[in-house]
C-alpha positions in Angstrom: 73.5 180.2 177.8 71.6 182.6 175.5 67.9 182.8 175.7 67.6 181.5 172.1 69.4 178.6 170.7 71.5 178.5 167.5 69.1 178.2 164.5 69.2 174.5 163.6 65.7 174.5 162.2 64.8 172.2 159.3 64.0 173.8 156.0 60.2 173.7 156.5 57.6 176.4 156.3 54.0 176.6 157.5 51.4 175.9 154.8 49.8 179.2 155.6 50.9 182.8 156.2 52.1 182.2 159.8 52.8 185.9 160.6 49.4 187.0 159.4 47.8 184.1 161.4 49.7 185.1 164.6 48.6 188.7 164.2 45.0 187.4 164.6 45.8 186.5 168.2 46.2 189.6 170.5 47.5 187.6 173.4 50.6 186.5 171.5 51.9 190.1 171.5 52.2 190.2 175.3 55.3 189.7 177.4 55.7 187.5 180.5 58.5 188.4 183.0 59.9 190.8 180.3 60.1 188.0 177.7 58.0 187.5 174.6 55.3 185.0 175.4 55.9 181.5 174.1 52.6 179.7 174.7 53.0 175.9 174.6 50.0 174.8 176.7 47.5 174.4 173.9 46.4 170.9 175.0 44.9 172.6 178.1 43.4 175.6 176.3 44.2 177.1 173.0 44.3 180.9 172.4 41.6 182.8 170.7 41.6 184.9 167.5 40.2 188.4 167.4 37.2 187.4 165.3 36.1 185.0 168.1 36.7 187.5 170.8 34.7 190.1 168.9 31.6 187.8 169.0 31.1 188.7 172.7 31.1 192.4 172.1 28.8 192.0 169.2 26.4 189.8 171.1 26.2 191.9 174.2 26.0 195.2 172.4 23.6 194.3 169.6 21.4 191.3 170.3 21.7 190.1 173.9 18.5 188.1 174.5 17.4 184.6 175.5 16.9 182.1 172.7 14.0 180.0 171.4 11.4 181.7 173.6 11.0 185.2 172.4 9.2 186.7 169.4 11.0 190.0 169.3 13.9 190.9 167.0 16.7 190.4 169.4 15.5 187.0 170.5 15.2 186.0 166.8 18.7 187.1 166.0 20.2 185.4 169.1 18.4 182.2 168.2 19.5 182.3 164.6 23.1 182.8 165.7 23.0 180.0 168.3 21.3 177.5 166.0 23.8 178.6 163.2 26.5 177.1 165.4 24.6 173.8 165.5 24.7 173.7 161.7 28.4 174.6 161.7 29.2 171.8 164.1 27.2 169.4 162.0 29.4 170.3 159.0 32.6 170.3 161.2 31.9 166.7 162.2 30.1 165.6 159.0 27.1 164.6 161.0 24.0 163.6 159.1 21.6 165.9 160.9 22.1 169.1 163.0 19.7 167.5 165.5 22.5 165.1 166.4 24.4 168.0 167.9 23.9 168.8 171.6 25.5 171.8 173.3 27.2 171.2 176.6 29.7 173.0 178.8 32.5 170.9 177.3 33.7 167.3 176.9 33.4 166.5 180.6 29.7 167.4 180.7 29.1 165.5 177.4 30.5 162.3 178.8 28.6 162.7 182.0 25.4 163.2 180.0 25.9 159.9 178.2 26.7 158.2 181.5 23.7 159.5 183.3 21.2 159.2 180.5 22.2 156.3 178.3 24.3 154.5 180.9 21.7 154.7 183.7 19.1 153.3 181.3 21.2 150.6 179.7 23.9 149.4 182.1 23.6 147.0 185.0 25.1 143.9 186.7 26.8 141.6 184.4 27.6 144.3 181.8 31.0 145.6 181.0 32.4 149.0 179.9 35.8 149.3 178.4 38.0 152.3 178.8 41.7 152.7 178.0 44.8 153.4 180.1 45.1 156.6 178.1 41.9 158.2 179.4 41.5 161.6 180.9 39.9 161.5 184.3 36.7 162.9 182.7 36.4 159.6 180.9 37.2 157.5 183.9 35.4 158.9 187.0 31.9 159.1 185.5 32.0 155.4 184.7 33.4 154.5 188.1 30.6 156.4 189.8 28.0 154.8 187.7 29.5 151.3 188.0 29.4 151.7 191.8 25.7 152.4 191.6 24.6 150.1 188.8 26.9 147.1 189.4 28.5 146.8 186.0 32.3 146.0 185.5 34.8 148.6 184.2 37.7 147.1 182.3 40.9 148.8 181.1 42.5 148.5 177.7 46.3 148.5 178.3 49.0 150.4 176.4 52.4 149.3 175.3 55.8 150.7 176.3 55.4 153.5 173.6 52.1 154.6 175.0 50.2 153.1 172.0 46.9 151.3 172.7 47.2 147.5 172.7 44.8 146.5 169.9 45.3 142.8 170.5 44.4 143.2 174.1 41.4 145.3 173.1 40.2 142.5 170.9 40.6 140.1 173.7 38.6 142.2 176.2 35.6 142.6 173.8 32.8 140.0 174.4 29.1 139.7 174.5 28.9 141.4 177.9 30.6 144.6 176.5 28.0 147.3 176.2 30.2 150.4 175.7 33.7 151.3 174.7 34.6 154.8 176.0 38.0 155.9 174.6 39.8 159.1 173.7 40.7 159.9 170.0 43.9 161.5 171.1 45.6 161.3 174.5 46.0 164.6 176.2 49.0 163.4 178.2 51.0 161.7 175.5 49.5 162.7 172.1 48.8 159.1 171.1 46.2 158.9 168.3 44.0 155.9 168.7 42.6 153.9 165.7 39.0 154.9 166.4 37.5 153.6 163.1 38.9 150.1 163.7 37.9 150.2 167.4 34.4 151.1 166.5 34.2 148.3 163.9 35.3 145.8 166.5 33.0 147.1 169.2 30.0 147.0 166.8 30.8 143.4 165.9 30.1 142.6 169.6 27.0 144.7 169.7 28.7 147.4 171.8 28.5 151.1 171.3 31.6 153.5 171.2 31.9 156.9 172.9 34.8 159.0 171.7 36.4 161.8 173.7 37.5 164.0 170.9 38.7 167.0 172.9 42.3 166.6 171.7 41.5 165.4 168.2 39.2 168.2 167.0 41.9 170.9 167.0 44.3 168.8 165.0 42.6 166.6 162.4 39.5 166.2 160.3 36.7 164.5 162.2 34.1 162.5 160.2 31.8 160.9 162.6 30.0 158.9 159.9 33.3 157.5 158.6 34.5 156.7 162.1 31.0 155.2 162.8 31.1 156.7 166.3 28.0 156.4 168.4 28.9 159.4 170.5 31.6 162.0 170.0 32.5 164.9 172.3 34.8 167.9 172.1 35.3 171.3 173.8 35.3 174.7 172.3 38.2 176.1 174.3 40.6 173.6 172.7 39.6 174.6 169.2 40.5 178.3 169.4 37.1 179.1 171.0 35.8 180.1 174.5 35.5 178.1 177.6 32.1 177.0 178.8 30.9 175.6 175.5 31.2 172.1 174.0 29.5 169.5 171.9 28.1 166.0 172.2 27.3 164.3 168.9 25.2 161.2 169.0 23.5 158.9 166.5 19.9 160.1 166.2 18.2 156.9 167.1 20.3 156.6 170.3 19.6 160.2 171.3 15.9 159.8 170.7 15.8 156.7 172.9 17.6 158.4 175.8 15.8 160.2 178.7 16.6 163.8 179.6 19.5 164.2 182.0 18.5 167.6 183.6 15.1 169.1 184.0 14.0 172.7 183.6 13.1 175.2 181.0 13.6 174.6 177.2 13.7 170.8 177.5 10.0 170.3 177.9 7.0 170.1 175.6 4.4 170.3 178.3 4.4 170.5 182.1 1.6 169.4 184.4 1.1 168.6 188.0 -0.8 165.5 187.0 1.0 162.1 187.3 3.2 161.6 184.2 1.8 164.8 182.8 5.1 166.3 181.8 6.4 165.6 178.3 9.7 166.4 176.8 11.0 168.3 173.8 12.5 166.5 170.8 16.2 165.8 170.4 18.5 167.9 170.8 16.5 170.3 173.0 15.5 167.7 175.6 19.2 167.6 176.6 19.6 171.4 176.8 17.8 172.4 180.0 17.8 176.1 181.0 19.5 179.1 179.4 22.7 178.0 177.7 26.0 179.8 177.4 24.6 181.7 174.4 27.5 184.0 173.5 30.0 181.2 174.1 28.2 178.8 171.8 28.0 181.5 169.1 31.7 182.2 169.6 32.5 178.5 169.4 30.9 178.5 166.0 33.0 181.4 164.9 36.1 179.5 166.1 35.2 176.5 164.0 34.8 178.9 161.1 38.3 180.2 161.7 39.6 176.7 161.7 37.9 176.0 158.4 39.4 179.2 156.9 42.9 178.1 157.8 42.3 174.4 157.0 42.4 171.6 159.6 44.7 169.6 157.3 47.1 172.5 157.1 47.0 173.0 160.9 47.7 169.3 161.5 50.6 169.3 159.0 52.2 172.3 160.7 51.8 170.9 164.2 53.4 167.7 163.0 56.5 169.7 161.8 56.6 171.5 165.2 56.4 168.2 167.1 59.1 166.6 164.9 61.4 169.5 165.4 60.8 169.7 169.2 61.2 166.0 169.6 64.6 166.1 167.7 65.8 169.0 169.8 64.9 167.7 173.3 66.2 164.2 172.4 69.6 165.8 172.5 69.3 166.9 176.1 71.2 164.6 178.5 68.9 162.9 181.0 65.6 164.0 179.4 63.2 161.1 178.7 60.2 161.5 176.5 57.1 159.7 177.8 54.9 158.6 174.9 56.6 157.6 171.7 53.7 156.1 169.8 54.3 156.2 166.0 51.1 158.1 165.4 50.9 161.2 167.6 49.4 164.7 167.7 51.3 167.8 168.7 52.0 166.8 172.3 55.5 166.3 173.8 55.6 164.9 177.4 58.9 164.4 179.2 60.7 164.0 182.5 64.2 165.0 183.4 66.5 163.0 185.6 67.2 164.8 188.9 64.7 167.6 188.2 61.1 168.0 189.4 58.7 168.8 186.7 57.1 171.5 188.7 60.4 173.3 189.2 61.0 173.1 185.4 57.6 174.6 184.6 58.0 177.4 187.1 61.5 178.3 185.9 60.8 178.2 182.2 57.8 180.5 182.9 60.3 183.1 184.1 61.8 183.0 180.7 58.5 183.6 179.0 57.7 180.0 178.1 54.3 178.5 179.2 54.2 174.7 179.4 52.0 172.4 181.5 53.4 170.3 184.4 51.6 167.7 186.6 49.6 164.6 186.0 47.4 166.2 183.3 44.3 164.5 184.7 45.7 161.2 183.6 47.1 159.8 186.9 46.6 156.1 186.1 48.5 156.5 182.8 51.5 158.3 184.4 51.6 155.8 187.2 51.8 153.1 184.5 55.0 154.7 183.3 56.3 155.0 186.8 56.1 158.8 187.1 53.9 161.2 189.1 54.2 164.1 186.8 55.6 165.2 183.4 56.4 168.4 181.6 54.2 168.8 178.6 54.6 171.1 175.6 51.7 171.1 173.2 51.5 172.9 169.9 48.9 174.9 167.9 48.6 176.5 164.5 50.2 179.8 165.7 53.4 178.3 167.2 56.7 178.7 165.3 59.9 176.8 164.9 61.6 179.8 166.6 59.4 179.3 169.6 60.4 175.7 169.8 64.1 176.8 169.8 63.4 179.3 172.5 61.6 176.6 174.5 64.5 174.2 174.2 67.1 176.9 175.1 65.0 177.8 178.2 64.7 174.2 179.1 68.5 173.6 178.8 69.2 176.7 180.9 66.7 175.6 183.6 68.0 172.1 183.8 71.5 173.3 184.5 70.0 175.4 187.4 68.0 172.7 189.1 70.4 169.8 188.8 
């Protein structure tokens, strides 16, 4: 079988100059095992454009200094760039106030912050927290750890056979004991898009809060935290064309103001004394940002969000939907391949298993043909067990992917399946 399939692509074009956009990503020019790289592991980490990479060189060669503390020029410049990202995130999420934006290492740390600060203060025996079957481990394990300590009950919202969240069951689980709903906006394992606005409305009717894991939504669709009425919203920079080690927690201002600090150290204090109760804390958001942060990474994350804005998040989502539709149509023609997750509303994630073939074998072999996909449980073991599988293959799409790459992926997949069966 040839390395590329016959061109059966639909007559669709990207809503932007795709070649020019791809030229902004240096890594896309490399080869893997003598083949042009086809990178389809974007749900794990997206690639980074040159203008974001350049931030690191600029920071470390021109104004490398600690922030908020110094009075010299470099410290002023670093602080301005760092806080500029806070304002950029505010606009990206349509938050009311930049002080609602807390910088973290990523979505995982953001969820743990809420669990250890708000949760430790507000959850106890007799209370209930709802999570969904679709959750990443980072939105399961923190609540399990806290439930074991505080004595509240963790309940799971089921999904249907398509991988769509069961809204009727969700309504039934909500009650006066529900204190928090912690749910992802988009499933990293299946691509299912959850109806967050409706879920928030229903939670608020019961007096509960809602925390949204937006790691997989932020790269694909417009996020408006005011319209969603999310109490907390988290995302990671490295999934939105930015660096690792930087992420965001948004929270409603009154909630954040009422929450105690999570970590102690420099920056998060107002005064420190050895006297009993003599230490006082900084205002929101700085009371949640102890120590020296990942300064260059946060500035680079802001540049990545600027890049997304320059392309247009709606245009990116539109193109990824076309890629997903084409990939779904092509792989559906492969005998013995079963797609896991067929919800009617999906982001650019395609998970599947192949009869008689181990997912890991498929992933390793398509890599030999230059195609990077993800295999395994995707940090969503309970969800995959629900579907009766231990692992899937997952192809996930970004703005820079092409229909030709989808065809190359499908051809590699067909070739590998013949080898392993």
